[in-house]
N, C-alpha and C positions, 0 to 999 in steps of 0.2 A: 504494500500500500504506500502511496505517495501523497504528499500535500500538493494539490493543484490550486490555482487561483481562478476565481470566478469574477466576472464583471457583472455588476447588478445595476438595476435602475437606480437613479438618485434617491437617497433616503430610504432605501429598501434593505440596507445591509443587515440590520438586526432582525428584521422580519424574515429575510431569506435564511439566515443562520438558524433561527428557531424552527422554521418549516422544514429545513433539511434534517435537523435532529429528530423531528417527529416521524419522518419516513425512514429513519435508521441510518442516515449518512452523517458521519462525524464532521462537523463544521466548526470553524473558528472565525469569529468576527471580533478583532481586537477593539475594545472600547475603553475609554477613560472617562473619569468623572470630573467635570469642570464646575467650579463654583461661580455661578452667574450672579452678578449684582444688579438687582432691580432697584427702582427708586424707593420702594417700601420694604424690601426683604432680599435675602440671599437664598439662592436655590441651587441644589446639586443636580446637574443634568448629565446623563450618560450620552456620549457621542462616539461614533466610530472613529478609530484612529486613522484608518485608510478609507477614504470616501469611495464608495461604489465597488469595494473589493471584499470578498469573503474567501477564506481558504477552506478547502474540503480535503479530507483524507479518504481516498477512494482507490479502488483497483482500476486499471486501465479499461477493462472490459465492462465496468459499471458506470463509466463516465456519462453516458446519456441519461441516466436516472435523474440528474440534477435539474433537467429542463422541465420536469413535472411541477416544479415550484414556481409560483408567480413571482416575478421580479428578477429572475436569472436571465441575463442577456446572452452571455457567451463565456467561453474560457479565454483566459489571457494567454497569448502566445509570445514566445521569445525565440528569435532566429528560426521561425518556421515550426517550432515544436511547442507543445503546451508548457507554460511556465511552471516550474516546480520549486517549492520552498523547502529548504532543509529543516529537519526536525529541530535542530539547535536554534534556528531563528524563531520558530514558533515558541519554543521554551523560553527564549529570551524575552519575547513580547509578553508572554503570560506572567513571567516573574516580575517584570518592571511595570506592569500596569495595575499595581495595587496602590490605591491612594487617591487623593483629590489634589488637584493642582490649580493654582490661581493663574500664575504666569511665571515665566523665567526672566529674571532680571540680568541684563548684560550691560557692561560699561566699557568704554574705550576700545571698541573693536574697529578694525579696518578691513577693507576688502582684501582678500587673499591670505589673511592670517588663519592659523589653525585654532579651532575652538572645540573643547570637550563639553558636552551637555552635562550639567551637574544635577538636574532633577527632571522628573517627568518620565513619559513612556520610553524615551530614547536615552535614558541616563547611561553615562559611560561611553557613548558613541562619540567619536571624534571626526571632524570634517573641516573643510575649508569654507570660509565665508565667501560666497560668490555675489551676493547682493545685500546692500544695507540701506534701509530707509530710516526715517525718523522714529517709526514705531514697530518695525519688524525687520527680520533679516532672513536670508535664505542660506542654508548650510548644506553643502554637498557631502553626503555620507557614502563614500565609495564602498565601504564594507557591506552596506545594504543595497547599493545601487539605486539610491534615490536622493531627491532634493527635498529638504524639510524646511518649512517656514516657521520661524519662532517669533513670538511677540516679545518686544523689548519694553523695558520700563521707560 
């Protein structure tokens, strides 16, 4: 069995993962809890870490079964083959996604410098700053093959 990546309709990630589990397919939708500040209260909201993506652990010959679930669009492909996620990467996400995060504060960063994420779902990952705005930055994480946008203080 391998971990494959599914592309879903927008805002269907959690629903798709739950529906896949009910039909007996192991699914993982990494979510994090964000503390949202409203004018009269604070509220904890669960959000998917990877928008429109759900990982499924399934055999090659059972791959078509996922399309019975509403919200599944297609499998994600890499170099002409279905994208596969290593078990260690799934474990790393599960381990680091415990807790509630308000934001990550960063000071004195410049484009091109290396930065290690100190908290949040990608804690411990290092990457190069590729874009820096007044309230957010984009960090290239070569170990995960992705570009992450972080809010700055």
